[in-house]
N, CA and C of each residue as an Amber inpcrd file, in Angstrom:
protein
   471
   4.4230000  34.9280000 -17.5370000   4.4770000  34.2080000 -16.2840000
   3.4780000  33.0440000 -16.3130000   3.9270000  31.9000000 -15.8530000
   3.0650000  30.7080000 -15.8820000   2.0620000  30.7420000 -14.7450000
   0.8540000  30.3030000 -15.0480000  -0.1860000  30.2000000 -14.0300000
  -0.1560000  28.8200000 -13.3910000  -0.9960000  28.6370000 -12.3830000
  -1.0840000  27.3740000 -11.6380000  -1.3720000  26.2030000 -12.5720000
  -2.2530000  26.4160000 -13.5530000  -2.6500000  25.3330000 -14.4430000
  -1.5710000  24.9630000 -15.4560000  -0.5240000  25.7720000 -15.5580000
   0.5340000  25.5120000 -16.5300000   1.6760000  24.6640000 -15.9760000
   1.5420000  24.2070000 -14.7520000   2.6130000  23.4100000 -14.1450000
   2.7990000  22.1290000 -14.9630000   4.0230000  21.9390000 -15.4520000
   4.3370000  20.7380000 -16.2260000   4.7640000  19.6530000 -15.2520000
   3.8460000  18.7870000 -14.9140000   4.1460000  17.7450000 -13.9470000
   3.4140000  16.4790000 -14.3550000   4.1740000  15.5180000 -14.8260000
   3.5900000  14.2580000 -15.2750000   3.1520000  13.4380000 -14.0680000
   1.9460000  12.8870000 -14.1030000   1.4990000  12.0210000 -12.9950000
   2.4490000  10.8300000 -12.8370000   2.7280000  10.4630000 -11.5870000
   3.6640000   9.3770000 -11.2990000   2.9840000   8.2620000 -10.5190000
   3.3700000   7.0210000 -10.8560000   3.0300000   5.8440000 -10.0640000
   4.3490000   5.3170000  -9.5280000   4.5000000   5.3320000  -8.2180000
   5.7520000   4.9050000  -7.5870000   5.4540000   3.6380000  -6.7880000
   6.0790000   2.5410000  -7.1900000   5.8200000   1.2410000  -6.5660000
   7.1460000   0.6910000  -6.0680000   7.1720000   0.2810000  -4.7980000
   8.4320000  -0.2380000  -4.2550000   8.1750000  -1.3460000  -3.2440000
   8.9240000  -2.4220000  -3.4170000   8.9910000  -3.5040000  -2.4290000
  10.3780000  -3.4330000  -1.8260000  10.4760000  -3.5170000  -0.5070000
  11.7690000  -3.3690000   0.1470000  11.7980000  -4.1170000   1.4750000
  12.9890000  -4.5290000   1.8770000  13.1750000  -5.1330000   3.1980000
  13.4570000  -4.0530000   4.2470000  13.6590000  -2.8120000   3.7930000
  13.9710000  -1.7030000   4.7010000  12.7150000  -1.2150000   5.4150000
  12.9120000  -0.6110000   6.5890000  11.8250000   0.0060000   7.3350000
  11.1950000   1.1050000   6.4770000   9.8650000   1.1570000   6.4460000
   9.1660000   2.1510000   5.6340000   9.0420000   3.4730000   6.3730000
   9.2290000   4.5720000   5.6430000   9.0660000   5.9100000   6.1960000
   7.7920000   6.5240000   5.6410000   6.8000000   6.7170000   6.5240000
   5.5300000   7.3000000   6.1070000   5.7660000   8.6990000   5.5290000
   6.6290000   9.4680000   6.1650000   6.9200000  10.8240000   5.6840000
   7.5280000  10.8270000   4.2930000   8.4440000   9.9000000   4.0410000
   9.0940000   9.8180000   2.7230000   8.0780000   9.4750000   1.6340000
   7.2210000   8.4860000   1.9010000   6.2250000   8.0800000   0.9130000
   5.2360000   9.2260000   0.6720000   4.8190000   9.8870000   1.7310000
   3.9010000  11.0110000   1.6200000   4.4980000  12.1290000   0.7570000
   5.7600000  12.4510000   0.9760000   6.4290000  13.5290000   0.2270000
   6.5240000  13.2240000  -1.2620000   6.6170000  11.9450000  -1.6200000
   6.7420000  11.5580000  -3.0280000   5.5290000  11.9500000  -3.8660000
   4.3660000  12.1120000  -3.2310000   3.1550000  12.4200000  -3.9940000
   2.7190000  13.8830000  -3.8880000   3.4390000  14.6860000  -3.1200000
   3.0900000  16.1020000  -2.9750000   3.2140000  16.8010000  -4.3300000
   2.2550000  17.6710000  -4.6170000   2.2460000  18.4160000  -5.8750000
   1.6940000  19.8180000  -5.6270000   2.2490000  20.8240000  -6.3170000
   1.7220000  22.1850000  -6.1350000   0.3000000  22.3600000  -6.6460000
  -0.1890000  21.4390000  -7.4780000  -1.5550000  21.5540000  -7.9940000
  -2.5610000  20.7420000  -7.1750000  -2.0840000  20.1370000  -6.0830000
  -2.9500000  19.2940000  -5.2630000  -3.1620000  19.8900000  -3.8740000
  -4.3870000  19.8080000  -3.4130000  -4.7180000  20.2670000  -2.0720000
  -4.9050000  19.1270000  -1.0900000  -4.6920000  17.8850000  -1.5500000
  -4.9060000  16.7400000  -0.6680000  -3.8560000  15.6570000  -0.9120000
  -3.3790000  15.1030000   0.1860000  -2.5810000  13.8740000   0.1680000
  -3.2380000  12.9530000   1.1820000  -3.6850000  11.8010000   0.7140000
  -4.3160000  10.8230000   1.6090000  -3.4020000   9.6220000   1.7490000
  -3.3920000   9.0500000   2.9730000  -2.4870000   7.9510000   3.2960000
  -3.2220000   6.7750000   3.9040000  -2.7170000   5.5870000   3.6090000
  -3.0710000   4.3940000   4.3690000  -1.7560000   3.8060000   4.8500000
  -1.6820000   3.4990000   6.1400000  -0.5020000   2.8650000   6.7190000
  -0.9670000   1.5910000   7.4130000  -0.5290000   0.4530000   6.9150000
  -0.8430000  -0.8270000   7.5390000   0.3050000  -1.2320000   8.4400000
   0.0040000  -1.5260000   9.7050000   1.0450000  -1.8640000  10.6770000
   0.7960000  -3.2460000  11.2670000   1.8470000  -3.8200000  11.8430000
   1.7360000  -5.1200000  12.5110000   1.1170000  -4.9120000  13.8880000
   0.0120000  -5.6250000  14.1380000  -0.5910000  -5.5520000  15.4710000
  -0.0590000  -6.7170000  16.3080000  -0.2060000  -6.6160000  17.6070000
   0.4230000  -7.5760000  18.5240000  -0.4330000  -8.7890000  18.8640000
  -1.5760000  -8.9590000  18.1610000  -2.4430000 -10.0970000  18.5130000
  -3.2250000 -10.5700000  17.3020000  -3.5780000 -11.8570000  17.3310000
  -4.4680000 -12.4250000  16.3410000  -5.1470000 -13.6300000  16.9520000
  -6.4840000 -13.5750000  17.0310000  -7.2880000 -14.6640000  17.5870000
  -6.7400000 -15.1810000  18.9130000  -6.4370000 -14.2590000  19.8260000
  -5.9900000 -14.6250000  21.1660000  -4.5180000 -14.9740000  21.2870000
  -3.7910000 -14.9690000  20.1950000  -2.3570000 -15.2790000  20.2480000
  -1.5630000 -13.9780000  20.2180000  -0.4260000 -13.9610000  20.9430000
   0.4570000 -12.8010000  20.9260000   1.3730000 -12.8760000  19.7100000
   1.2360000 -11.8930000  18.8210000   2.0500000 -11.8140000  17.6080000
   3.2870000 -10.9740000  17.9140000   4.4680000 -11.4830000  17.5390000
   5.6910000 -10.6890000  17.7450000   6.1910000 -10.0560000  16.4530000
   5.8190000 -10.6420000  15.3050000   6.1560000 -10.0180000  14.0250000
   5.3960000 -10.7120000  12.9070000   5.4270000 -10.0850000  11.7540000
   4.8840000 -10.6780000  10.5370000   6.0490000 -10.8550000   9.5750000
   5.9210000 -11.8370000   8.7120000   6.9190000 -12.0170000   7.6590000
   6.1870000 -12.0280000   6.3320000   6.6400000 -11.1670000   5.4050000
   6.0010000 -11.0510000   4.1000000   6.9140000 -11.5730000   3.0090000
   6.3100000 -12.2660000   2.0560000   6.9910000 -12.6930000   0.8390000
   6.1140000 -12.2810000  -0.3330000   6.7500000 -12.0360000  -1.4860000
   5.9900000 -11.6800000  -2.6800000   6.7470000 -12.1540000  -3.9030000
   6.0050000 -12.4400000  -4.9480000   6.6170000 -12.6380000  -6.2560000
   6.6240000 -11.2480000  -6.8780000   7.7460000 -10.5400000  -6.7220000
   7.8100000  -9.1020000  -6.9750000   7.4240000  -8.7060000  -8.4070000
   7.9260000  -9.3730000  -9.4670000   7.5130000  -8.9230000 -10.8120000
   5.9980000  -8.9560000 -11.0180000   5.3660000 -10.0170000 -10.5580000
   3.9070000 -10.1200000 -10.7000000   3.2040000  -9.1240000  -9.7750000
   3.7130000  -8.9670000  -8.5640000   3.1120000  -8.0350000  -7.6080000
   3.1740000  -6.5980000  -8.1430000   4.3280000  -6.2070000  -8.6870000
   4.4550000  -4.8570000  -9.2540000   3.4830000  -4.6620000 -10.4090000
   3.3460000  -5.6730000 -11.2530000   2.4310000  -5.5980000 -12.3850000
   0.9860000  -5.4350000 -11.9140000   0.5950000  -6.1730000 -10.8850000
  -0.7660000  -6.0540000 -10.3590000  -1.0050000  -4.6690000  -9.7580000
  -0.0010000  -4.1260000  -9.0780000  -0.1540000  -2.7840000  -8.4990000
  -0.2450000  -1.7350000  -9.6080000   0.5080000  -1.9090000 -10.7020000
   0.3820000  -0.9890000 -11.8410000  -1.0540000  -0.9960000 -12.3780000
  -1.6650000  -2.1950000 -12.4430000  -3.0540000  -2.2930000 -12.9030000
  -3.9870000  -1.5470000 -11.9400000  -3.7360000  -1.6710000 -10.6370000
  -4.5480000  -0.9660000  -9.6340000  -4.4050000   0.5440000  -9.8310000
  -3.1880000   1.0140000 -10.0590000  -2.9670000   2.4510000 -10.3020000
  -3.7350000   2.9050000 -11.5400000  -3.7030000   2.1070000 -12.5900000
  -4.4320000   2.4270000 -13.8130000  -5.9390000   2.4930000 -13.5460000
  -6.4570000   1.5320000 -12.7850000  -7.8790000   1.5360000 -12.4170000
  -8.2400000   2.8000000 -11.6350000  -7.3710000   3.1770000 -10.6880000
  -7.6010000   4.3810000  -9.8870000  -7.6950000   5.6040000 -10.7960000
  -6.7790000   5.6950000 -11.7470000  -6.7560000   6.8630000 -12.6460000
  -8.0000000   6.9330000 -13.5350000  -8.6190000   5.7940000 -13.8070000
  -9.8550000   5.8030000 -14.5940000 -11.0610000   6.1940000 -13.7450000
 -10.9660000   5.9900000 -12.4260000 -12.1040000   6.2450000 -11.5350000
 -12.0560000   7.6320000 -10.8720000 -10.8490000   8.1490000 -10.5870000
 -10.7180000   9.4000000  -9.8430000  -9.6520000  10.2970000 -10.4730000
  -9.8350000  11.6390000 -10.3490000  -8.8340000  12.5760000 -10.8660000
  -7.6850000  12.7680000  -9.8560000  -6.7550000  11.8270000  -9.8450000
  -5.6290000  11.8970000  -8.9120000  -4.3630000  12.2880000  -9.6640000
  -3.3590000  12.7910000  -8.9280000  -2.1040000  13.2090000  -9.5520000
  -1.0400000  12.1130000  -9.4120000  -0.5980000  11.8640000  -8.1780000
   0.4730000  10.8810000  -7.9560000  -0.0220000   9.7720000  -7.0330000
   0.5330000   8.5680000  -7.2470000   0.1890000   7.4030000  -6.4250000
   1.5030000   6.7350000  -6.0140000   1.6480000   6.4420000  -4.7270000
   2.8150000   5.6900000  -4.2370000   2.3110000   4.4980000  -3.4360000
   2.8360000   3.3160000  -3.7550000   2.4900000   2.0960000  -3.0360000
   3.7950000   1.4160000  -2.6340000   4.0540000   1.3900000  -1.3360000
   5.2580000   0.7460000  -0.8030000   4.8330000  -0.4300000   0.0600000
   5.5170000  -1.5600000  -0.0960000   5.2240000  -2.7330000   0.7320000
   6.5370000  -3.3180000   1.2220000   6.5570000  -3.6280000   2.4800000
   7.7530000  -4.2020000   3.0910000   7.7600000  -5.7190000   2.9200000
   8.9300000  -6.2870000   2.7270000   9.1180000  -7.7290000   2.6550000
  10.0100000  -8.1560000   3.8090000   9.9360000  -9.4440000   4.1700000
  10.7240000  -9.9360000   5.2960000   9.9870000  -9.6850000   6.5940000
  10.7510000  -9.6340000   7.6920000  10.1630000  -9.4780000   9.0260000
   9.7360000  -8.0420000   9.2940000   8.5190000  -7.8910000   9.8170000
   7.9920000  -6.5740000  10.1870000   7.5250000  -6.6650000  11.6350000
   8.3040000  -6.1040000  12.5800000   7.9390000  -6.1710000  14.0000000
   6.6390000  -5.4180000  14.3220000   6.0780000  -5.7190000  15.4730000
   4.8680000  -5.0640000  15.9540000   5.0500000  -3.5410000  15.9200000
   4.0140000  -2.8540000  15.4880000   3.9160000  -1.3910000  15.3910000
   4.6500000  -0.7850000  14.2040000   5.3770000  -1.5790000  13.4310000
   6.0400000  -1.0320000  12.2420000   5.1400000  -1.2060000  11.0290000
   5.3450000  -0.3480000  10.0190000   4.5150000  -0.3480000   8.8160000
   4.9390000  -1.4450000   7.8490000   3.9360000  -2.1690000   7.3480000
   4.1850000  -3.1470000   6.2930000   3.7470000  -2.5920000   4.9400000
   2.7920000  -1.6700000   4.9560000   2.2710000  -1.0740000   3.7250000
   2.0540000   0.4130000   3.9380000   2.4970000   1.2190000   2.9680000
   2.1790000   2.6500000   2.9700000   1.6940000   2.9930000   1.5630000
   0.4920000   3.5470000   1.4970000  -0.0890000   3.9820000   0.2290000
  -0.3870000   5.4680000   0.3600000   0.0480000   6.2590000  -0.6220000
  -0.1980000   7.7040000  -0.6260000  -0.7360000   8.1090000  -1.9920000
  -1.7440000   8.9800000  -1.9840000  -2.3420000   9.4650000  -3.2280000
  -2.5860000  10.9620000  -3.0930000  -2.2080000  11.7170000  -4.1190000
  -2.4930000  13.1520000  -4.1160000  -3.5500000  13.4740000  -5.1670000
  -4.3510000  14.4930000  -4.8460000  -5.3990000  14.9600000  -5.7600000
  -5.7160000  16.4130000  -5.4350000  -6.4230000  17.0530000  -6.3380000
  -6.7820000  18.4590000  -6.1170000  -7.6710000  18.6120000  -4.8830000
  -8.5880000  17.6610000  -4.6960000  -9.5340000  17.7220000  -3.5920000
  -9.5390000  16.4010000  -2.8260000  -9.9270000  16.4330000  -1.5560000
  -9.7720000  15.2750000  -0.6670000 -10.5820000  14.0490000  -1.0550000
 -11.7770000  14.2150000  -1.5770000 -12.6350000  13.0590000  -1.8430000
 -11.9500000  12.0560000  -2.7720000 -11.3370000  12.5370000  -3.8300000
 -10.7000000  11.6370000  -4.8050000  -9.5650000  10.8460000  -4.1750000
  -8.6930000  11.5170000  -3.4230000  -7.5460000  10.8000000  -2.8460000
  -7.9850000   9.8510000  -1.7320000  -8.9730000  10.2480000  -0.9290000
  -9.4680000   9.3510000   0.1260000 -10.0810000   8.0830000  -0.4650000
 -10.9170000   8.2500000  -1.4820000 -11.5460000   7.0850000  -2.1140000
 -10.5110000   6.2230000  -2.8240000  -9.5480000   6.8500000  -3.4600000
  -8.5070000   6.1100000  -4.1870000  -7.6390000   5.2850000  -3.2370000
  -7.3010000   5.8340000  -2.0830000  -6.4860000   5.1010000  -1.1040000
  -7.2600000   3.8870000  -0.5880000  -8.5190000   4.0600000  -0.2980000
  -9.3430000   2.9480000   0.1690000  -9.4240000   1.8560000  -0.9020000
  -9.6580000   2.2460000  -2.1280000  -9.7030000   1.2950000  -3.2420000
  -8.3560000   0.5870000  -3.3990000  -7.2660000   1.3360000  -3.2690000
  -5.9210000   0.7670000  -3.4450000  -5.6340000  -0.3350000  -2.4390000
  -5.9120000  -0.1150000  -1.1540000  -5.5950000  -1.1540000  -0.1630000
  -6.5400000  -2.3400000  -0.3220000  -7.8080000  -2.1030000  -0.5960000
  -8.7370000  -3.2140000  -0.8010000  -8.3110000  -4.0540000  -2.0080000
  -7.9190000  -3.4030000  -3.0930000  -7.4970000  -4.1100000  -4.3040000
  -6.1730000  -4.8300000  -4.0970000  -5.2470000  -4.1900000  -3.3840000
  -3.9530000  -4.8290000  -3.0970000  -4.1760000  -6.1460000  -2.3510000
  -5.0100000  -6.1100000  -1.3190000  -5.2600000  -7.3180000  -0.5220000
  -5.9650000  -8.3940000  -1.3470000  -6.8040000  -7.9850000  -2.3030000
  -7.5640000  -8.9480000  -3.0930000  -6.7940000  -9.5280000  -4.2730000
  -5.8330000  -8.7740000  -4.8320000  -5.2630000  -9.1670000  -6.1200000
  -3.7580000  -9.3740000  -6.1640000  -3.0200000  -8.8200000  -5.2260000
  -1.5590000  -8.8210000  -5.3460000  -0.9620000 -10.0340000  -4.6290000
  -0.0760000 -10.7930000  -5.3090000   0.5100000 -12.0000000  -4.7060000
   1.5610000 -11.6810000  -3.6330000   1.0420000 -11.4180000  -2.4280000
   1.8740000 -11.1610000  -1.2500000   1.4050000 -12.1340000  -0.1750000
   2.3590000 -12.8270000   0.4440000   2.0140000 -13.8080000   1.4720000
   2.5190000 -13.3280000   2.8210000   1.7040000 -13.5770000   3.8540000
   1.9970000 -13.0940000   5.2010000   2.0530000 -14.2780000   6.1640000
   3.1260000 -14.3360000   6.9430000   3.2420000 -15.3380000   8.0010000
   3.2530000 -14.6080000   9.3320000   2.3710000 -15.0420000  10.2400000
   2.3480000 -14.4640000  11.5860000   3.2760000 -15.2710000  12.4730000
   4.1270000 -14.5900000  13.2180000   5.0600000 -15.2480000  14.1270000
   4.6080000 -14.9180000  15.5460000   4.3220000 -15.9910000  16.3050000
   3.7230000 -15.8420000  17.6200000   4.7640000 -15.9590000  18.7320000
   4.4060000 -15.3870000  19.8730000   5.2540000 -15.4110000  21.0590000
   5.5640000 -16.8440000  21.5030000   4.6330000 -17.7630000  21.2850000
   4.8060000 -19.1510000  21.7390000   5.7500000 -19.9510000  20.8450000
   6.5720000 -19.2790000  20.0320000   7.5210000 -19.9160000  19.1130000
   6.8280000 -20.7070000  18.0060000   5.6260000 -20.3270000  17.6760000
   4.9410000 -20.9520000  16.5550000   4.7000000 -19.8850000  15.4960000
   4.3120000 -20.3330000  14.3250000   3.9830000 -19.3850000  13.2730000
   2.9230000 -20.0030000  12.3780000   2.2950000 -19.1480000  11.5810000
   1.2340000 -19.6190000  10.7120000   1.1410000 -18.7360000   9.4800000
   1.2530000 -19.3620000   8.2960000   1.0080000 -18.6220000   7.0630000
  -0.4880000 -18.3630000   6.9970000  -0.8600000 -17.1310000   6.6620000
  -2.2650000 -16.7400000   6.6620000  -2.7910000 -16.6490000   5.2390000
  -3.9530000 -17.2480000   5.0100000  -4.6400000 -17.0940000   3.7460000
  -5.3690000 -15.7650000   3.7930000  -5.2220000 -14.9720000   2.7620000
  -5.9180000 -13.6970000   2.6960000  -7.3500000 -13.9580000   2.2600000
  -8.2950000 -13.7720000   3.1610000  -9.7030000 -14.0490000   2.8880000
 -10.2500000 -13.1850000   1.7480000  -9.5950000 -12.0430000   1.4900000
 -10.0770000 -11.1310000   0.4560000  -9.5080000 -11.4580000  -0.9260000
  -8.5630000 -12.3680000  -1.0040000  -7.8730000 -12.6470000  -2.2470000
  -8.7140000 -13.5230000  -3.1660000  -8.9540000 -13.0410000  -4.3780000
  -9.8410000 -13.7650000  -5.2900000  -9.2910000 -15.1360000  -5.6760000
  -7.9680000 -15.2780000  -5.8320000  -7.4280000 -16.5570000  -6.2930000
  -7.2960000 -17.5750000  -5.1790000  -7.5720000 -17.1990000  -3.9470000
  -7.5560000 -18.1580000  -2.8440000  -8.9810000 -18.5510000  -2.4390000
  -9.9710000 -17.9340000  -3.0420000 -11.3690000 -18.2090000  -2.6910000
 -11.7190000 -19.6540000  -3.0060000 -12.5440000 -20.2230000  -2.1730000
 -12.9980000 -21.5850000  -2.4010000 -12.1340000 -22.6420000  -1.7620000
 -11.0760000 -22.2430000  -1.0500000 -10.2260000 -23.2150000  -0.3480000
 -10.9870000 -23.8540000   0.7820000
């Protein structure tokens, strides 16, 4: 009879860009493992305001091949820093209305500290390194492409 440590389960990195509405439950389930006691999540949602303006939605664009490659590098970095099992990074493209998720990141690990730290690192690194552009669409029929202040390649503008 196989013991807990004999579970044959290859660690997975699941990366997806989609125009479809994101399901937090679906992304969370993708990283569940019988050898893990923790699943940590980050869910980024569209808020209804920015600097006094009423935001009605965000619009995201990405150069997907490069974005996927950068996220793979982030997953690799996470695996070198923490003992995690599975990592899922989903990002929505196109219009994302207020209160809907634009980003869902899920990480599983044996214990909570590793997955919590890995999720925090993942979102910080995604914002700093991944070529994703965000346009805020305001109630006043105006819009504005936003420079990501955390992005290393936009620094110095």
